[in-house]
All heavy atoms as an XYZ file, in Angstrom:
795
protein
N     145.940     81.444    127.513
C     145.928     82.607    128.396
C     145.026     83.655    127.885
O     145.139     83.995    126.689
C     147.366     83.172    128.491
C     147.491     84.335    129.359
S     149.144     84.763    129.560
C     149.053     86.433    130.091
N     144.151     84.147    128.694
C     143.224     85.206    128.319
C     143.691     86.477    128.893
O     143.886     86.652    130.070
C     141.786     84.901    128.839
C     141.322     83.552    128.288
C     140.850     85.996    128.514
C     140.004     83.095    128.717
N     143.968     87.425    127.998
C     144.424     88.752    128.411
C     143.244     89.751    128.569
O     142.197     89.561    127.926
C     145.422     89.296    127.467
O     144.850     89.454    126.178
N     143.396     90.683    129.414
C     142.452     91.666    129.593
C     142.818     92.982    128.966
O     144.029     93.456    129.023
C     142.159     91.944    131.040
C     141.556     90.677    131.746
C     141.194     90.972    133.138
N     140.629     89.883    133.767
C     139.343     89.573    133.866
N     138.475     90.317    133.333
N     138.937     88.532    134.498
N     141.860     93.600    128.243
C     142.217     94.884    127.574
C     141.707     96.049    128.468
O     141.509     95.873    129.692
N     141.507     97.095    127.865
C     141.021     98.310    128.615
C     139.610     98.080    129.099
O     138.744     97.435    128.408
C     141.019     99.572    127.607
C     142.344     99.968    127.161
C     142.170    101.111    126.104
C     143.225    100.422    128.280
N     139.362     98.538    130.273
C     138.062     98.259    130.849
C     137.819     96.901    131.356
O     136.666     96.523    131.671
N     138.777     96.053    131.373
C     138.535     94.711    131.818
C     137.931     93.715    130.873
O     137.548     92.602    131.325
N     137.748     94.064    129.631
C     137.147     93.176    128.714
C     138.089     92.083    128.230
O     139.222     92.287    128.189
C     136.593     93.926    127.486
C     135.484     94.921    127.825
C     134.878     95.505    126.631
N     135.649     95.447    125.492
C     135.672     96.289    124.485
N     134.823     97.334    124.533
N     136.490     96.158    123.358
N     137.573     90.933    127.997
C     138.407     89.764    127.628
C     138.485     89.797    126.077
O     137.569     90.049    125.342
C     137.785     88.435    128.065
C     137.779     88.419    129.553
C     137.232     87.090    130.034
N     137.200     87.154    131.487
C     137.156     86.048    132.218
N     136.956     84.903    131.612
N     137.105     86.081    133.471
N     139.668     89.391    125.546
C     139.903     89.371    124.122
C     139.753     87.915    123.551
O     140.001     87.756    122.392
C     141.250     89.936    123.763
C     141.423     91.352    124.075
C     142.284     91.881    124.986
C     140.637     92.316    123.325
C     142.369     93.242    125.182
C     140.702     93.638    123.473
C     141.595     94.135    124.469
N     139.318     86.967    124.257
C     139.289     85.660    123.798
C     138.192     85.428    122.800
O     138.274     84.602    121.938
C     138.986     84.666    124.992
N     137.125     86.277    122.814
C     136.023     86.132    121.836
C     136.224     87.072    120.702
O     135.316     87.181    119.906
C     134.684     86.466    122.560
C     134.353     85.440    123.582
O     134.809     84.288    123.456
O     133.597     85.730    124.505
N     137.392     87.681    120.545
C     137.574     88.507    119.460
C     137.469     87.793    118.137
O     138.028     86.697    117.940
C     138.981     89.143    119.568
C     139.343     90.066    118.379
C     140.664     90.618    118.560
N     140.504     92.003    119.076
C     141.413     92.797    119.418
N     142.684     92.320    119.423
N     141.192     94.029    119.835
N     136.649     88.326    117.218
C     136.492     87.666    115.873
C     135.400     86.668    115.831
O     135.048     86.150    114.770
N     134.746     86.420    117.026
C     133.638     85.398    116.955
C     132.488     85.887    116.158
O     131.825     85.152    115.432
C     133.217     85.116    118.368
N     132.141     87.142    116.232
C     131.019     87.729    115.505
C     131.269     87.615    114.022
O     130.412     87.286    113.149
C     130.717     89.209    115.983
C     129.711     89.813    115.078
C     130.294     89.218    117.347
N     132.456     87.898    113.656
C     132.846     87.815    112.244
C     132.770     86.389    111.734
O     132.313     86.146    110.581
C     134.259     88.364    111.979
O     134.374     89.620    112.507
C     134.709     88.364    110.521
N     133.174     85.457    112.479
C     133.128     84.048    112.105
C     131.636     83.596    112.013
O     131.291     82.916    111.039
C     133.849     83.213    113.114
N     130.828     83.974    113.029
C     129.430     83.684    112.947
C     128.697     84.266    111.699
O     127.877     83.587    110.990
C     128.669     84.074    114.237
C     129.160     83.242    115.454
C     128.651     83.837    116.660
O     128.033     84.861    116.664
O     128.922     83.247    117.736
N     129.061     85.452    111.431
C     128.456     86.160    110.190
C     128.951     85.475    108.911
O     128.121     85.223    108.042
C     128.885     87.613    110.220
C     128.379     88.327    109.016
C     127.039     88.710    108.968
C     129.229     88.770    108.007
C     126.469     89.337    107.874
C     128.675     89.458    106.911
C     127.352     89.756    106.860
N     130.212     85.009    108.889
C     130.739     84.389    107.670
C     130.034     82.994    107.449
O     129.880     82.591    106.421
C     132.223     84.207    107.811
N     129.671     82.327    108.521
C     128.983     81.079    108.477
C     127.517     81.201    108.117
O     126.977     80.474    107.329
C     129.139     80.269    109.786
C     128.236     78.995    109.776
C     130.594     79.835    109.976
N     126.882     82.203    108.626
C     125.448     82.403    108.443
C     125.116     83.093    107.132
O     124.005     82.990    106.583
C     124.826     83.153    109.567
O     125.289     84.392    109.751
N     125.974     83.891    106.584
C     125.733     84.627    105.340
C     125.371     83.739    104.147
O     124.341     84.061    103.514
C     126.896     85.581    105.012
C     126.639     86.480    103.724
C     125.467     87.413    104.045
C     127.928     87.256    103.449
N     126.038     82.665    103.927
C     125.641     81.760    102.836
C     124.245     81.171    103.079
O     123.517     81.051    102.063
C     126.686     80.711    102.760
C     127.872     81.285    103.357
C     127.349     82.265    104.438
N     123.865     80.866    104.279
C     122.592     80.322    104.512
C     121.492     81.364    104.303
O     120.420     81.072    103.757
C     122.525     79.791    105.953
N     121.823     82.589    104.694
C     120.825     83.626    104.372
C     120.602     83.832    102.898
O     119.553     84.057    102.410
C     121.240     84.944    105.166
C     121.163     84.760    106.688
C     120.418     86.162    104.751
C     121.807     85.795    107.432
N     121.715     83.830    102.224
C     121.676     84.048    100.770
C     120.900     82.896    100.019
O     120.103     83.189     99.278
C     123.112     84.133    100.181
C     123.095     84.119     98.655
C     123.768     85.497    100.660
N     121.112     81.743    100.484
C     120.444     80.609     99.932
C     118.844     80.699    100.195
O     118.052     80.503     99.306
C     120.937     79.270    100.531
C     119.976     78.104    100.175
C     122.303     78.965    100.055
N     118.486     81.164    101.433
C     117.114     81.287    101.721
C     116.448     82.435    100.878
O     115.328     82.277    100.383
C     116.935     81.612    103.241
C     115.512     82.040    103.578
C     117.192     80.461    104.050
N     117.206     83.542    100.688
C     116.653     84.596     99.888
C     116.505     84.199     98.435
O     115.520     84.471     97.737
C     117.606     85.833    100.018
C     117.398     86.432    101.411
C     117.196     86.911     98.943
C     118.401     87.542    101.723
N     117.483     83.394     97.916
C     117.423     82.944     96.535
C     116.230     81.952     96.331
O     115.592     82.008     95.371
C     118.723     82.285     96.148
C     119.872     83.274     96.076
S     119.672     84.663     94.894
C     119.783     83.873     93.436
N     116.041     81.072     97.283
C     114.920     80.132     97.223
C     113.582     80.881     97.227
O     112.618     80.533     96.509
C     114.968     79.158     98.375
C     116.057     78.076     98.137
C     116.122     77.192     99.452
C     115.788     77.207     97.015
N     113.464     81.874     98.142
C     112.304     82.678     98.150
C     112.040     83.439     96.860
O     110.877     83.480     96.326
C     112.312     83.608     99.299
N     113.080     84.034     96.207
C     112.914     84.680     95.023
C     112.551     83.754     93.932
O     111.730     84.068     93.011
C     114.256     85.396     94.661
N     113.154     82.583     93.953
C     112.799     81.542     92.900
C     111.342     81.083     93.074
O     110.652     80.897     92.012
N     110.856     80.848     94.265
C     109.490     80.537     94.490
C     108.527     81.592     93.988
O     107.496     81.353     93.417
C     109.260     80.154     95.914
N     108.872     82.887     94.295
C     107.998     83.970     93.814
C     108.024     84.076     92.302
O     106.989     84.290     91.704
C     108.599     85.235     94.408
C     107.783     86.505     94.199
C     106.421     86.415     94.868
C     108.516     87.711     94.742
N     109.150     83.794     91.694
C     109.221     83.771     90.174
C     108.347     82.676     89.668
O     107.642     82.899     88.679
C     110.698     83.595     89.765
C     110.797     83.654     88.274
O     110.045     84.231     87.569
N     111.871     83.030     87.808
N     108.372     81.494     90.223
C     107.549     80.419     89.726
C     106.057     80.723     89.884
O     105.250     80.515     88.968
C     107.840     79.096     90.431
C     106.867     77.989     90.171
C     109.325     78.630     90.017
N     105.657     81.337     90.996
C     104.269     81.682     91.235
C     103.793     82.740     90.278
O     102.727     82.629     89.679
C     104.022     82.165     92.672
S     104.244     80.863     93.915
N     104.640     83.750     89.967
C     104.293     84.801     89.063
C     104.192     84.183     87.596
O     103.225     84.583     86.853
C     105.361     85.859     89.010
N     105.041     83.265     87.306
C     104.989     82.656     85.991
C     103.714     81.811     85.808
O     103.104     81.772     84.820
C     106.206     81.786     85.781
C     106.253     81.268     84.287
C     107.716     80.793     84.054
N     107.765     80.366     82.675
C     108.465     81.063     81.736
N     108.991     82.120     82.008
N     108.384     80.515     80.518
N     103.259     81.168     86.912
C     102.029     80.400     86.869
C     100.836     81.277     86.657
O      99.965     80.955     85.883
C     101.911     79.546     88.176
C     100.612     78.770     88.249
C     100.592     77.614     87.172
O     101.576     76.980     86.966
N      99.360     77.340     86.671
N     100.880     82.409     87.272
C      99.810     83.402     87.135
C      99.724     83.874     85.669
O      98.695     83.968     85.031
C      99.832     84.562     88.166
C      98.889     85.667     87.794
C      99.671     84.071     89.483
N     100.892     84.244     85.102
C     100.922     84.652     83.730
C     100.486     83.590     82.740
O      99.784     83.777     81.787
C     102.378     85.102     83.333
C     102.754     86.395     83.877
C     104.058     86.950     83.259
N     105.156     86.070     83.325
C     106.065     86.057     84.342
N     105.996     86.954     85.262
N     107.005     85.218     84.312
N     100.879     82.350     83.014
C     100.474     81.228     82.172
C      98.968     80.990     82.291
O      98.275     80.827     81.246
C     101.175     79.953     82.620
C     100.851     78.626     81.849
C     101.285     78.716     80.418
C     101.567     77.427     82.441
N      98.333     81.078     83.466
C      96.950     80.871     83.566
C      96.151     81.994     82.865
O      95.122     81.762     82.203
C      96.491     80.856     85.039
C      95.117     80.510     85.262
C      94.742     79.140     84.861
O      95.445     78.167     85.150
N      93.638     78.948     84.082
N      96.710     83.255     82.979
C      96.123     84.322     82.204
C      96.123     84.138     80.745
O      95.197     84.475     79.978
C      96.750     85.651     82.679
C      96.067     86.887     82.183
O      94.844     86.926     82.248
O      96.739     87.772     81.724
N      97.310     83.734     80.219
C      97.514     83.499     78.817
C      96.577     82.433     78.278
O      96.064     82.530     77.231
C      98.955     83.192     78.479
N      96.419     81.369     79.101
C      95.498     80.255     78.639
C      94.021     80.750     78.646
O      93.219     80.390     77.740
C      95.671     79.006     79.415
O      95.327     79.362     80.842
C      96.917     78.337     79.342
N      93.672     81.647     79.530
C      92.266     82.157     79.592
C      92.077     83.016     78.343
O      91.032     82.971     77.657
C      92.046     82.940     80.881
N      93.144     83.891     78.005
C      92.946     84.716     76.788
C      92.905     83.878     75.570
O      92.077     84.127     74.671
C      94.175     85.694     76.718
C      94.110     86.751     77.803
O      93.063     87.014     78.394
O      95.226     87.412     78.071
N      93.718     82.913     75.492
C      93.751     81.996     74.313
C      92.466     81.189     74.176
O      91.942     81.058     73.061
C      94.943     81.007     74.360
N      91.816     80.839     75.325
C      90.585     80.167     75.252
C      89.498     81.026     74.787
O      88.655     80.613     73.956
C      90.191     79.559     76.623
N      89.480     82.336     75.116
C      88.472     83.191     74.647
C      88.684     83.479     73.205
O      87.681     83.537     72.408
C      88.516     84.531     75.400
C      87.975     84.508     76.760
C      87.736     85.831     77.446
N      89.033     86.419     77.719
C      89.708     86.269     78.904
N      89.194     85.416     79.813
N      90.794     86.854     79.140
N      89.856     83.598     72.740
C      90.169     83.723     71.317
C      89.714     82.524     70.485
O      89.107     82.641     69.441
C      91.621     84.084     71.045
C      92.192     85.360     71.538
C      93.695     85.392     71.476
C      91.595     86.494     70.758
N      89.987     81.355     70.984
C      89.571     80.129     70.298
C      88.084     79.980     70.300
O      87.522     79.630     69.289
C      90.205     78.982     70.989
N      87.462     80.373     71.300
C      85.952     80.269     71.441
C      85.320     81.247     70.406
O      84.200     80.926     69.902
C      85.506     80.615     72.780
N      85.964     82.334     70.140
C      85.403     83.311     69.175
C      85.683     82.960     67.780
O      85.266     83.503     66.777
C      85.934     84.697     69.415
C      85.402     85.376     70.618
C      85.687     86.846     70.630
N      87.088     87.153     70.228
C      87.920     88.001     70.834
N      87.537     88.503     72.010
N      89.114     88.205     70.468
N      86.570     81.914     67.527
C      86.896     81.438     66.254
C      88.054     82.199     65.585
O      88.183     82.175     64.376
N      88.889     82.760     66.381
C      90.061     83.503     65.916
C      91.085     82.497     65.274
O      91.014     81.201     65.474
C      90.764     84.229     66.860
C      89.928     85.319     67.607
C      89.790     86.516     66.731
O      90.610     86.801     65.837
O      88.756     87.335     66.878
N      92.040     82.987     64.527
C      93.011     82.179     63.810
C      93.961     81.499     64.867
O      94.170     81.997     65.983
C      93.857     82.905     62.893
O      94.636     83.956     63.528
N      94.579     80.433     64.509
C      95.565     79.811     65.387
C      96.792     80.632     65.628
O      97.391     80.453     66.688
C      96.010     78.402     64.797
O      96.570     78.663     63.465
C      94.857     77.412     64.683
N      97.072     81.538     64.674
C      98.240     82.436     64.966
C      97.930     83.283     66.096
O      98.884     83.689     66.857
C      98.511     83.244     63.650
C      99.182     82.445     62.545
C      98.033     81.762     61.630
O      96.881     82.056     61.777
N      98.475     80.910     60.830
N      96.739     83.856     66.204
C      96.399     84.764     67.358
C      96.390     83.968     68.702
O      96.807     84.493     69.700
C      95.040     85.425     67.140
C      95.042     86.346     66.007
C      94.347     87.634     66.143
N      94.268     88.293     67.371
C      93.135     88.951     67.728
N      92.171     89.090     66.867
N      93.100     89.520     68.870
N      95.879     82.683     68.577
C      95.922     81.869     69.816
C      97.356     81.547     70.255
O      97.648     81.768     71.401
C      95.132     80.581     69.529
C      93.645     80.879     69.219
C      95.288     79.617     70.767
C      92.866     79.779     68.717
N      98.210     81.232     69.297
C      99.554     80.958     69.587
C     100.233     82.243     70.131
O     101.184     82.165     70.968
C     100.339     80.396     68.389
C      99.910     78.986     68.017
O      99.368     78.326     68.870
O     100.115     78.619     66.849
N      99.957     83.408     69.514
C     100.532     84.667     70.035
C     100.144     84.929     71.476
O     100.999     85.389     72.240
C     100.055     85.786     69.162
N      98.886     84.619     71.813
C      98.489     84.799     73.195
C      99.295     83.897     74.160
O      99.618     84.302     75.269
C      97.012     84.560     73.310
N      99.511     82.651     73.689
C     100.289     81.806     74.571
C     101.769     82.140     74.521
O     102.388     81.896     75.570
C     100.074     80.330     74.079
C      98.689     79.724     74.283
C      98.663     78.304     73.629
C      98.359     79.667     75.724
N     102.302     82.592     73.503
C     103.700     82.862     73.440
C     104.047     84.125     74.358
O     105.200     84.328     74.625
C     104.155     83.116     72.013
O     103.583     84.310     71.466
N     103.083     84.940     74.634
C     103.294     86.060     75.519
C     103.734     85.515     76.893
O     104.389     86.209     77.610
C     101.997     86.886     75.719
N     103.353     84.343     77.254
C     103.737     83.688     78.521
C     104.854     82.625     78.321
O     105.077     81.838     79.156
C     102.555     83.050     79.261
N     105.401     82.673     77.078
C     106.497     81.700     76.693
C     105.919     80.244     76.949
O     106.662     79.406     77.463
C     107.728     81.901     77.425
N     104.716     80.045     76.408
C     104.070     78.751     76.599
C     103.760     78.087     75.311
O     103.616     78.743     74.264
C     102.765     78.879     77.439
N     103.669     76.820     75.261
C     103.106     76.097     74.164
C     101.870     75.330     74.651
O     101.716     74.939     75.756
C     104.112     75.095     73.623
O     104.481     74.156     74.690
C     105.404     75.768     73.150
N     100.888     75.158     73.642
C      99.734     74.453     74.118
C      98.820     74.092     72.911
O      99.184     74.388     71.787
N      97.701     73.612     73.165
C      96.729     73.198     72.169
C      95.284     73.516     72.553
O      94.964     73.726     73.768
N      94.428     73.508     71.535
C      93.020     73.817     71.735
C      92.282     72.528     71.838
O      92.499     71.492     71.022
C      92.455     74.670     70.647
C      91.034     74.890     70.733
C      93.216     75.956     70.577
N      91.337     72.365     72.747
C      90.481     71.167     72.914
C      89.048     71.560     73.007
O      88.646     72.393     73.814
C      90.916     70.417     74.214
C      90.111     69.211     74.512
O      89.638     68.653     73.582
O      89.977     68.922     75.727
N      88.259     71.079     72.001
C      86.863     71.324     71.994
C      86.089     70.293     72.786
O      86.062     69.131     72.396
C      86.301     71.371     70.507
C      86.813     72.523     69.663
N      86.199     73.644     69.769
C      87.854     72.545     68.914
C      86.839     74.388     68.937
N      87.858     73.863     68.407
N      85.549     70.682     73.951
C      84.941     69.807     74.796
C      83.392     69.800     74.534
O      82.894     70.736     73.823
C      85.154     70.121     76.254
C      86.614     69.928     76.686
C      86.736     70.191     78.088
N      88.163     70.037     78.535
C      88.673     70.228     79.670
N      87.803     70.555     80.568
N      89.914     70.062     79.947
N      82.657     68.920     75.137
C      81.240     68.972     74.989
C      80.615     70.152     75.779
O      81.364     70.886     76.481
N      79.347     70.325     75.704
C      78.675     71.377     76.409
C      79.109     72.750     75.994
O      78.908     73.710     76.720
C      78.846     71.318     77.891
C      78.250     69.975     78.512
O      77.409     69.421     77.885
O      78.865     69.501     79.517
N      79.597     72.935     74.700
C      79.854     74.227     74.180
C      81.144     74.902     74.786
O      81.280     76.079     74.745
N      82.013     74.100     75.358
C      83.232     74.652     75.908
C      84.466     74.513     74.993
O      84.607     73.365     74.422
C      83.628     73.980     77.259
C      82.739     74.380     78.476
C      83.257     73.593     79.758
C      82.972     75.856     78.759
N      85.281     75.477     74.963
C      86.498     75.434     74.221
C      87.590     75.586     75.244
O      87.620     76.702     76.015
C      86.626     76.450     73.163
C      87.987     76.393     72.452
C      85.543     76.274     72.088
N      88.549     74.681     75.401
C      89.613     74.742     76.396
C      90.926     74.742     75.762
O      91.095     74.254     74.690
C      89.466     73.590     77.364
S      87.976     73.558     78.267
N      91.876     75.464     76.348
C      93.239     75.590     75.902
C      94.083     75.041     77.023
O      94.021     75.479     78.188
C      93.653     77.020     75.546
C      95.087     77.104     75.233
C      92.817     77.492     74.372
N      94.966     74.047     76.690
C      95.886     73.556     77.701
C      97.281     74.059     77.288
O      97.669     74.006     76.112
C      95.956     71.985     77.649
C      94.539     71.432     77.977
O      93.966     71.893     78.960
N      94.072     70.442     77.217
N      98.044     74.498     78.191
C      99.435     75.054     77.910
C     100.395     74.559     78.983
O     100.004     74.359     80.145
C      99.273     76.524     77.840
N     101.594     74.555     78.587
C     102.753     74.282     79.442
C     103.836     75.229     79.291
O     104.003     75.805     78.203
C     103.302     72.848     79.273
O     103.759     72.801     77.940
C     102.258     71.736     79.493
N     104.584     75.526     80.371
C     105.772     76.406     80.320
C     106.757     75.946     81.293
O     106.434     75.581     82.320
C     105.297     77.879     80.557
N     108.068     76.064     80.846
C     109.101     75.696     81.818
C     109.372     76.817     82.844
O     109.259     78.018     82.569
C     110.337     75.431     80.951
C     110.040     76.408     79.822
C     108.540     76.419     79.514
N     109.666     76.400     84.123
C     109.989     77.372     85.148
C     111.003     76.730     86.099
O     110.646     75.725     86.688
C     108.712     77.748     85.907
N     112.141     77.250     86.128
C     113.275     76.682     86.955
C     113.447     75.185     86.622
O     113.759     74.934     85.562
C     113.080     76.924     88.390
C     113.225     78.380     88.892
C     112.912     78.459     90.398
C     114.516     78.923     88.545
N     113.111     74.298     87.537
C     113.314     72.895     87.319
C     112.063     72.099     87.185
O     112.011     70.870     87.155
C     114.160     72.283     88.485
C     115.434     72.993     88.746
C     115.597     73.788     89.837
C     116.435     72.919     87.808
C     116.802     74.495     90.069
C     117.664     73.558     88.073
C     117.793     74.337     89.137
N     110.934     72.793     86.903
C     109.591     72.104     86.814
C     108.947     72.574     85.553
O     109.299     73.624     84.992
C     108.761     72.368     88.023
C     108.456     73.855     88.271
C     109.335     71.730     89.312
C     107.493     74.157     89.340
N     107.894     71.904     85.196
C     107.066     72.206     84.032
C     105.696     72.699     84.584
O     105.014     71.895     85.220
C     106.866     71.021     83.116
C     106.192     71.322     81.843
C     107.100     71.800     80.774
O     108.321     71.937     81.000
O     106.536     72.041     79.631
N     105.337     73.955     84.304
C     104.045     74.431     84.824
C     102.998     74.160     83.709
O     103.230     74.099     82.549
C     104.093     75.954     84.928
C     105.104     76.446     85.920
C     105.168     77.988     85.951
C     104.763     75.987     87.378
N     101.726     73.821     84.222
C     100.630     73.596     83.313
C      99.408     74.430     83.691
O      99.264     74.769     84.909
C     100.199     72.062     83.311
O      99.781     71.758     84.594
C     101.304     71.164     82.883
N      98.650     74.724     82.653
C      97.375     75.563     83.029
C      96.436     75.253     81.987
O      96.699     74.863     80.800
C      97.689     77.058     82.984
N      95.153     75.348     82.343
C      94.043     75.154     81.410
C      93.013     76.273     81.624
O      92.688     76.692     82.719
C      93.263     73.791     81.765
O      94.164     72.775     81.690
C      92.092     73.581     80.820
N      92.588     76.854     80.419
C      91.595     77.843     80.413
C      90.492     77.469     79.491
O      90.674     76.992     78.407
N      89.265     77.744     79.927
C      88.087     77.373     79.133
C      87.136     78.611     78.900
O      87.161     79.487     79.772
C      87.294     76.211     79.821
S      88.183     74.666     79.942
N      86.443     78.541     77.775
C      85.527     79.623     77.489
C      84.281     78.990     76.763
O      84.474     77.947     76.148
C      86.180     80.695     76.650
N      83.213     79.697     76.882
C      81.943     79.262     76.123
C      82.224     79.394     74.644
O      82.737     80.431     74.191
C      80.737     79.929     76.602
C      80.298     79.558     77.941
C      79.096     80.484     78.331
C      79.760     78.086     77.990
N      81.839     78.372     73.846
C      81.944     78.558     72.335
C      81.102     79.672     71.876
O      79.969     79.862     72.365
C      81.548     77.229     71.775
C      82.136     77.007     70.348
C      81.990     75.586     69.933
O      81.303     74.774     70.588
O      82.677     75.256     68.958
N      81.624     80.465     70.950
C      80.893     81.544     70.478
C      81.498     82.846     71.078
O      81.374     83.923     70.458
N      82.120     82.739     72.176
C      82.839     83.887     72.820
C      81.973     84.910     73.406
O      82.490     85.994     73.731
N      80.773     84.670     73.600
C      79.880     85.744     74.264
C      79.379     85.198     75.550
O      78.771     84.938     76.233
C      78.756     86.130     73.313
C      79.271     86.524     71.933
C      79.082     85.775     70.828
C      80.048     87.577     71.518
N      79.655     86.373     69.723
C      80.261     87.527     70.195
C      80.541     88.710     72.200
C      81.048     88.488     69.477
C      81.230     89.626     71.511
C      81.496     89.533     70.208
């Protein structure tokens, strides 16, 4: 039985908005969390790429391995130096982010100039 309240409105749909909100709120929270996680991974990739470029420039100038490792540790990364042909010094680095492993490579001309 559907009763009528003041103004002739029906009360059968009472609470429907609350129920729809309760169902949709977790989905909205999941979407926001996924977007924040993706943004975090992208920002970490940019920091990692910047750190490998800095480390490659340091390695190309002949700086110590401690300074190179310090440049990489600023992005919470580990990596190694690779001397390629054609006067290039490259640094490869990896860093964990959420459930994946990010990688980046930075190269600089040997001599650092």
